[in-house]
N, C-alpha and C positions, 0 to 999 in steps of 0.2 A: 102496305100490309097493316092490317087493323090489329089492335090490342086485343089478347085473349078476354074472354068474358068470365072464366072462373075466379071466383073470389079465393082468397089465399090466407087469410088472417092477418094479424099484424105483427110484423118483425121489427123489433127495436133495432135501429140502426147508429144512433148517436144521440147526445143532448144538445138542447139549443147553445150555440157558442162553441161548439165542438168537442167537448169534453166527452170520455166514454161512458156508457150507462153503465150500472151496477144492478145486481140482482139480490132480492131478499127472498128467503124462504117462508112459503105458507103451506098449510096443510088443507087438503080437502077431507072433510068428514066422510067416514065410512057410510054412514047414514043418507049421504046426498046420493040419490039415484039418478043423478045426471053425470055424464062423462065431461071431463075437460079435455080439449084437443090442444095439441102444441100450436101455439100462437093465437089461441082465443083470448079475447080480452076477459077479465074476471073481475069480480067486485067483492066486497066484503061479505061474510056470512055472520048473521048474529047468533044462530042456533047451531046445535048438533056437537057432538064431541070431536074435539080437534085431532089430528094425527100428530103423535110425539115424534121429535127428533129422532132418529134411529140411535144415535150415539149417545142421546141423553133421554131415556124412555120417560123420565119424570117431567120434561120440559115440553110442554105443549105448543105447538105453533099457532099464529093467529090463522083464523079461518078464512077461505076464499070458497066462491062459488062461480061455476061457469056464467058467461055473459047471457047465455040462453035463458037464464032465469031472471034475467034484469029487463028493464023497459026502456028501448031507446027515446032520447029526448026527457026522461024522467030521472032514470037510476045515476047514482055515482059509480064511475068506472075506476079501477085501482091500476091496471096495467095488463101487459100480456105475459101469459104461462108460456114458459119454454119448454114444457113436457106434457106428456099425456097422462090421463089419471083415469082409469075405467070407472064406470058407474057402479055405485053401491061398495066401494072399495076406497079406504083410505090412502092417501097418496100425497106425497111431498111435492111442491112445484116451486121452482125458481121463477119469481115475477120480475119483469123490469118495470118498477113502480115509481120512478122519480116523475115528479110533476113535469119536468122540461125534457123528458125522453120524446124522441122523434120515431115515429113508427112508419114502417112502409106497408101500404095496403092497396087493393085494388078498389076503385069505384065503379059500381054497376049497378044495375037492375034496370033502369030505363034506358040506357045508351045515351044519356045527355052528353052533350059536346062540353068537354072541360078543358080549360087552357090556363096556363099560370096567369094572364091577363085577366081572365073573368072568374077564377076562383081562389086565387091565393089571397089569404087573410079572411077568407069567409069560414063559416062553420058548417058542420054536416053531421048527420046522425049515422050511428052504426047501423049496419045490416047485419042481422042475425039469421045465420042458416047452420044447420047441423053439420058437424065435421065429418071426414070420411072414417068409416069403421076399418076400412082397409089400410090406409097410410097411417091414421090417427093424427091427421093433419086438420087445422082449422078450416072452416069455409066462410068465415066472416069477412066483413069488408067495409066500405062506406057506401051508404044510400045515395046515390045520386040525384034522387029525385028531391033531396032536402037540403042542397046547399045555398046557404043564404047568410045574411047579417044576422040573423036571429041568435041572441046570446045564449038561448036555453038548448042549444044542439050540442050533441056529444064531443064533437071532435073540431079542432081548428087546422084548416088546411094551410099547410106552410108553403107548398108548391106541387107542381106536377113534377115527378120524379125525372131527372136526366139520365136515368140508367138505361142502357142500351138494350132491346130495341123499342123501348115504351115510347110512344108517341102521343102528343096532345089529341083530344078529340073523345070518341067514346071509350068506356071502361079503362081510363089510364090508371098506371101505378101513381099514388100521390103520397106525399110526406105530411104526416098529421101529427099533432100532439094533442093530448086529452084536456078538452075544455071544462069538461065536468068531472074533475078529478076528486077522488074520495079523500085525498089528503091536502086539498087546496084549501086556503083560509077562508074562503067565502063560501064554503059548502057546509052543510048540516051534517052532524056526526052519524054515522051508522052503526 
């Protein structure tokens, strides 16, 4: 039986080395006309009025925007939002933003065969797709047309996931870290 072809976003699972990941709260500005779906990758937003913390209305959160507004292979990524935020509505988002956080995502688009032997340690770009307006879940994933040694690609493939019933081949679930991370030391500030 083959793997499903539906992309399902980026689910944080652990940090490299086995430590648990933590979350940081960010705000989506009410002026942002794009929704953030649960498990979408997000990036820093440099403009707009940030959403304040509910328990401290005078404290504004750092701002994020949905990955659909970023450019794969060029933009810096912050992490995965674990909650949904409607378009043109301010919202608070817990984000798994540690630079060594491992995310589970589906590789797909071309149906290229991926194995741990031919993909682990390579880099791959993010595949942007609009999330589901019904489930409010992400439909982002990894673009299997782009896995290569190229250091400018967005994600680093750690391995093909061993979660059952995932199999090596077309459209596998893969474990990745963010290669072009907004908080990385070798990246340009946004």
